[in-house]
N, C-alpha and C positions, 0 to 999 in steps of 0.2 A: 162534792170533791173535797172539800175543807174537812168534813168529817172523815172521810177515808184517809187523809193525809195524817190525821191525828192519831190513828191506830197503830200498834206496832207492826212491823213489816211482815212478820210470820203470820199475825191474825189476819192483816189485810189480804195476803195471799190465799189464806185458807178461805175466806169469805169469797174471793173471786172465783176461786176453783168451785166452791158450792154454787154460786151463781150459775156458772156454765152448766153444771149438771142439772139446774132446774130450767134450762132453756132461756136464760134471760139474755143471752147474746143476741137472740133475735130482736130484742128491744133496741140494739145498738145499731140495727140496719135502718138506713133512711130510705123510706119507700120513694121518695123524690129524687133520689141520687141514683143513677144507674151504675151497677158494678161494672159493666162493660160500655164504654163509648163508642157508638156506631159510627161507620164512615161518614154517614150523613151530618154528623156533628163535628167529627175530626177534621174533614176536609175544608169546610168553609173557615173553620178556625185556623187551620194551617195557612190558607190563602191570605187572610187578613193579616196573620202575624208576620209573614214574610214580606208582603207588601209594605206593611208598617215599617219593617226594619230597613229594607233596601230602597224605599222612596220616602221622601220627606226629611223629617228631622234628624234621623240617625244617619245613614251613609250619604244620602244626597247632600244635605245642608251642612254636614260636619266634615266630609272630605271629599267625596268622588266628584259632586258637581263644582266644587272648588277647584280640584285638580284638573278637571276637564275646562275649566274657566268659563262656565255658563253662569256660576253665581261667585260672588266675592263677600267677604266679610267686612263690616264697617265697624264692629265692636268685637272685642276679645278674638283677635285675628290669628291666635296661634296656630290653629289647623290651616288656615289659608297660607301659613308660611311653613307648612309641611311638619308641624309638631302637633301629633295626635296624642291625647291623652291615654295614658296606659289603661286606665280604667274602662275607657270607652272600647278600646280594642279588645280587652278581656270580655266585656259584656256582649259586644257584637258577636263574637266567635261562639260564646258559650249559648246565648240566646237562640242563634240560628240552629244549633244542634239540639238543644233541649226544647225547643218550640216547634217551628214548622217542620224541620227534617224529621223529628219524632213522630209528629202527627201524620205526615204523609207515608212514612214507613208503615205506621200501624194501619193506617188506611189501606195500604197496598196488601198488606199480610191478611187484613180481614177480608178484603174483597176477592182475593184470589182463593182463599178458602171457601168462600161463598160461590165462587165461579160467577162474578159479577163483572164482566168486562166494563160496563157502563160506569163502575166505581173505580175500576183499575186505571183505565186510561188517563183521565184528567189528573189523577194523583201521580203518575209517572211523569207527566208533563211538568207539574209543579215542583216535583222533587228535581227534576233536570234543570229547571229555571233557577231554582235555589242553590243548587250545587254549582251551576254555571257562574253565578254572581260570586259565590265563595271562591272557587278555584281562581277565577280571573282577578280576584283581589289579592289571594294570598300565595297562589301557586300550588305546590304540593300540600294536600290537607288530608285528614282521615275521610276516606270514602267507602271502601269495601267492608270495613270493620265498624263503621259509625253506627251509632244508635242500636248496638247490639246488647243492651241492658236488659231486655226482657225476654230473650229466648233462653233455651236451655244451655247455650253457650254464651255466657256473659262476659263481655270484652269491656273493661272499664279504662284501658289504655290502648286505644286502637292505633294501628299503624298508619303512617302517612303514605298515600299512594302517589304516584307520579303524576303529573297533570296530563301527560299523554295517556295514561290508562283511566284516568277520570273522563277525559274527553271521549274516549272509547265506550265507556259505561253510559255516558250521557246520550251518544249517538244510538246505542243499542236500545236504551230506554225509549226514547223518542220514536224509533222505529216500531218498537213493540206497541206503544201507545197508538200509533197510527193503525196498526193491524188488528188490535183488540177492539178498536172503535168502529171497524168497518162493519157496516150493517146495522149499527146501533143509531137510534134516533134521539133518544133522550138520556141525559146523564144528570143525576142528582136533582133535577127539577128545581124546587124553590131553595134547596141548598147550594145552588151554583152561583156564587157571587161575581163571575167573571162573564159568562154566556147565557145565564139563565136556563141551562140545561140543553143547549144546542150541541149535540154530539159532532155534528159535521164541523162546526167551527173549531172544536177542540182538536178535531184531526188536522185542520189547517194550521192551527198555532203549533202542533207538534212538528208539522213539516217545516214550518217557517224557522222554528228554533233550530232544527237539524241544519238548515241552510246557514243560520247565523254561525253556528259553533263550527261547521266545516270550513266556511271562509275565514273564520278567525285563525284556524290551524293551518291556513294555506302556505305559510312560509316555513313552517315546521315540518310538514308532511304533506306536499303538494299532491301527490298520487292519492292518497287516502281522502284527503280533503275533496278532490275532484269528484271521485267516486260516491262519496257521501252526499255532496251537494247535487249531483245529478239525480241521485236516487230520490232525494227529498223533494227536488224540483219536479220530476215526474209523478210523485205521489200526490201532490196538489197542496201547495201552500195557501196563504191568504190571498184573495183576488181583488179585494176593495176595502175601504175604510170601514164598511160594516163588520168586517173581520177583526178589526182592532181589538187586542186583548187588553181589557182595562178593568179595574176595580172602581166603580163609582160609589162614593161614600154617601150615606143616607143622611148623615147629620142628625139623626134622631137622638143619639146620646153622645156623649164624649167620645167614646171608644170607636164610634163610627163617623168620626170627622176627618176631613182630609188632614194628614199629618202636618202639612206646611201651615195650615189653618190654625191647628192646634198650638204649634211652636208659636205663632205670631200672637197668640192670646196674651202671652206674658213676656215675649221678647222681640227685640227690633235689631237683629244682628246682621241681617242679610241684605244684600243688593244684587242688582244684575251686574255682571262683569263687564269692565270696560272692552275686554275682548269681544264679547257677544254684541254689545251695543255698536261698537265701531265696524264690526263685520257686517251686521244687518244695515247700518246706515250706507256703508260702502256698496252694497248690493241694491240699494233702495228697495229694501225687504219689507213688505207690509206686516210681517210677523213681529216686527218691533213693537208695535202698538198692543201685541197680544203677550208678548214675553216680559214686557216691562211697563211699569206705569211712570207717567212723567213726574218730574221732581215737584213736589208740592209748592216750592218757593218760586221756582222759575217757569214751570210748565213746559220744561224741555227734558229730553232723555239724557241722562247722565249716568254712565256706567263707573263703577269703582275699580281701580286697578287691583289686580290680585296680589295678595301677600304684602300688604302695607303694614307697618307697626300700628298697634291699636291707636296710639296718639295721632299719627298722620291721618289714619282712615276716618277717625272720629271727627277730625278737623275739617274734613270735607263737607260735613254737616248733614245730619240725618234728613232734613227736609229739603236738601239741595241735590239729592241722589235718587236714582231710579229703584223702586222696590219691585219684586217679582210681580208679574202680571196677575190679575185677578182670576184669569182662566186656569191658573195653576194653584192658585192659594186661597180660593174660597171654601167655605165649608163643605161643600158638595163636589168640589172639582175632582175629576178622575185621575187616578194614578195609573199611568200606562205600564204594561208588562213588555208589550211589543206592538208595533204598527205596521199595517200594509206598506207604508212608505219605505221602511226598512226592507221589506221584501223587494219592492221595485228597485231599490238601490243595489241590493245583492244581486238581481238579475243583470243590472246594467254592468257591474263589475265583472260578472261570470261571462257575459258576452265578450267584453274587452279581453279577458284572459282566454278565451276560446273554449270555455267549458260547455256553453249551450249556444244555440243559434238564436237569431233574433236581432233587433235594433237596440244597441246601447242607448242611442239618443231618445227613442221612444220610452224605455224603461227609466231612464234618467228624468225625463219629463214627468212621467207617471209618478215618480217618487216625489217630486216637488208638489205636483197638483194635490196628491194624497196627503202630504205633510201639511199643506195649508188647509186642506178641507177639514182635516181633524181638528184643527184649532179654529175653524169658523171664518177663514178669510173668504170674501166673496168671489165668486167665479170671474168677474171683470177684473179685479185686482190681480188674480192669479194669471189671466191671460196676459196681462200688461206686464207682469214680471217675467214670464218666460219669453216674452218678444225681446227683451233687453239684449244687447249684444254681449253684454258681459256675463249674462246667464246662459245664454245658447250654447248648446253642447258642441265641444271642439274635437273630441275623440282622441284615441291614443293616450299617452301619458298624461297630456293636459286634461283630457277627458276623466281620467282615473281621479285626478286631483280635484276636479269639479264635483264628482260624485262623493269623494271623501268629505269634502267641505259641506256639501248639501246634506249628506247624512249626519255629520255633527250637529249642524243646525236643527235637523229634525229631532234630535235625541234630547233636546232641551227637557229637563225634568226627569231624564233617565240617566243620572250621573254614571253609574257603574259602566253603562253601555258606551256612553260618550268618552269616557276616560280609556276604556279599553280599545275603542276604535282609534282614538288619538295615538295611542301606543303601537297599534298595529300599522297604521298608515302615515303617521307623522304629520297629518293635516288636521285642522289647519295648523300652521307652524307657530305653535304656542311658545311663549318666552317665559323664562323663569320667574318666580315670584319677586316682587321689588325687594323685600327684605327677607330672604329666606332664612330658617333657623340655621344655627351654625353647623357647618359640615355638609349641608346639602347644597350641591352645585348644579343639579339638572332636576327636572321635573320627575317625581317619583315614578317608578316603574311597577311597584307593588306596595303592600303594607307590611309592616313587621308582623311576625308571630305574636300572639298572647303571651305575656310573662307568666300567666297561669299555667300554659303547657309546658314551660320549662320547670315547673314545680311538680306538676302531677304527672305529666307524660314525657318526662325528660329524655329517655332513650330514643323514643320515636321521633320527637320534634327535633332533636340533635341530628338525627339520620336524615331528615328532610333537609335541614340547614346545609348539610355536607353535600347532599345530592344536588341541591339548587346552586351550590356556591356561594352561600352566604344568606343571611337574614337582614340585609340592609335595603334600604328604600331603593337603591339603584339596581338591586339584583332583578334580573329579568326573569319572568315566568317562561315556561317552555315554548309557547307559541310567539313570544315577542322577540322577533329577530331584527 
C-alpha cells in the first residue's frame, strides 16, 4: 500500500486498470467472507442486537426501567431525573434501524424470495417486537419507508408514519407470521436463540404480541382493538411459562453475556427503586428476594427513591442500598421478550372489558402464578401469596387496578413494557422524581426525537412533530389517552 501511494496518481490508476485486466481482482475476494449473508446468520444477529439494545444497559438501565420506577440510579442520576443525553438518544434510534431492523428486513426479503415460511415467520415477529418498542418510545417514526437503502428504490430520508398506521402494520405482520408458520415444525434450528427452532412457540409468541398491541391501543380505537385481540386469542397465544420468549445468554464470550452483568463489570450506578421495594413489601411478595439483593451493610432491603440528585443519592450509601437481584444480573441471566404471565393478565383484562368469556379471577391468579414460576418462586410460597386478602381478586374497577399492578410487577426487567403499561393504565400510581430536571412537571409520556433527525431528515421529522402536537416529554403518543 505504501508503494502504491508513492506512485503518481495517473500511473497508479493505469497499473490498477491493468491489474483488473489480468484478473487480479479475484485475489481481493476473501474466500472466508460470504458475499451474501444468509437468513441463518442475519436472524440470530438481529435478535441479539435488538435484545441488547432494549434490555439491560441501554434502554432499561438508562431510562425505561427508571421511568417505570423499577430501578433507580444512585450515581450520575441525570436520566432518573428525566435528562437523557442527546448522544444516547441519537445512538439508540440509529442503531435500531441500522442494526436489527436492517437484519430483519434483509432476512424477510431473502426468505420470501426463497419461499421459506420457516425463516419468514420468526423474522416478522422480531421485526414487530422491535418496531413496537420503537413506536411506543417515540410515537410516530419511520416505518413504511424505513431500511429502504438496498432496493432499487433507495430512500435515505424516510417519512414518519403515524403510530396508528404502524400499529396496523405490526398487527398485520404478526397475523401473517402466524399464518405462514401453520404446519411448520422447525425454524432456524440451531440458529434460533429464542425457542431453539420450535415453530409452534413462535406462533404463540406472534399471537401473544398481537394481544399486547391490541390491548395497548384499546383507548384509541376500541373497536379495532377488540377485533384484533379476539382474533389473536382464538389463534392461540402462549399457554404456560414454557412458552416464555427469552434470550438466555451463554456467557462464553463478552458479547454473549447478560447486558446488566456486562454493565456491572465496570459500573455500580443502579439500585432497585424504592417504589418497587415498598410495593412488594406492602403485598408481602416473595419476589422481593428475587428482584433485589439485601444491602451489604444492613442485611435489609432498601430501595432508592427515583430522581434524587447525584449527591443525595450517593449519600444513601452504596453498601446500604439494594442492588438488582442476581436472577436478572448474572452472566447468563435470561432477557425476556414476553412472558406467559402477561398473556394471562391480558386475558383477565379482556374478560373485565367483555371482549372474551371466562373468569377474570382465574386468569388473574394464573398471571401471578406464572410470573412467580418464571423467576423461581416455590409453589408453597405462591399459594400463600394468592391466599392473602390483599391479593385476592376483587373484580370490577378495583379488579382492573389489581391486574394492572400485578402486571407492572411481573414486567420487572422489561422497562419499555412496564413504562408503556403505566402510561396506558396509570397503575401503580407513580409519583414524580424527587428532583426532576428543570421544566419537567410530570412523568414523561415519550422520549424526544434524536437531534440527528432534525439535521438529516428535517422535513419529515418536523412533519411528525406537527402531527403529534410537539416533541416534548409530555407529548402523548397516539394510544396514550
